[in-house]
N, C-alpha and C positions, 0 to 999 in steps of 0.2 A: 325268340323264335320268329316271328313276322320280317323281319329285316334279313334275318339269315335264308328266310326262302327268298325274298325278295334278291339279295343276291346271288342265286343259285340260279334265279328264273333269268337275272341278266347278262350271268355267265353260258347260259344257254341259248341266247339269240332274241331274247322276249323282253321286251322294254314298256309293255303295254300294263304297269304293275302301279298298285298304288297301296302305301301301308300308312296307316291312318294311325294319326299319334293316339296314344290311350293317357298320354298325360303331359301335364308341361314344365316335365324337367328338362334335362339336359337329352335322354333319351327319348322322350315326344318330339325335342328340336331336331334330333337324327335322325328320326322318322321321317317328320316334314323333309329334312333336308337329300334325307333317300330317293323319296319322292320327285321332288326336283331334278337332283342328277341322270333319275331314270331316263324322265323326260325331254332333258340336253343330251343324254346318249343318242337318244331314238331319232332327236334332231339331228343330229352330226348326222348319224349311219345313214338317213333319207339323202341328206345335202352330199353325201360322199358319192351313193350310189347314182344320185343324178347327175354328177360331172362326172362319173366313170363312164355313163350309157353315154352322155356328151362327147366324151372322146373318143368312144369305140365307132358312134356315129359318124365322127371327122377322121377317125385312119381307114375304116370300112369306106368311104365313101371319096377318099380322097384319089386323083387321078394319078399322083407320084405314087411311085413304089414308099412302103416303107416298113423296114423289118426289122424286130425288138429281139435283140440275143440279150444272155444273160452274161455275167461276169466273167465267165471265160468263151464268151464268144460261140455258145451253142445256140442259133436260133429257136426263138421260142415262141415268137409270133410272126405273123406278115399279115400282110390285106392284100385285097385282090386284084390290084394291082402288082402287085411284087408275084405275085404267085402266076401272076402272065409271066412273069423272064424266062 
């Protein structure tokens, strides 16, 4: 039950979970690995968000016009320099 609640928390974006192993068998090992996985996902998510913010700052502060389009050519984003055009 603890692992399923942990998986449910992760599916909601809540990565600060800890599962305490209650045995030294395969289920106990799974519990330890699950906690490590949650920590790894949290770290990876934070790194991705940091990179997203970094690139947003570059794009928004670029003196060059940058227009981002989807696969159909529809504009989905433009930086302040592009909005001046």
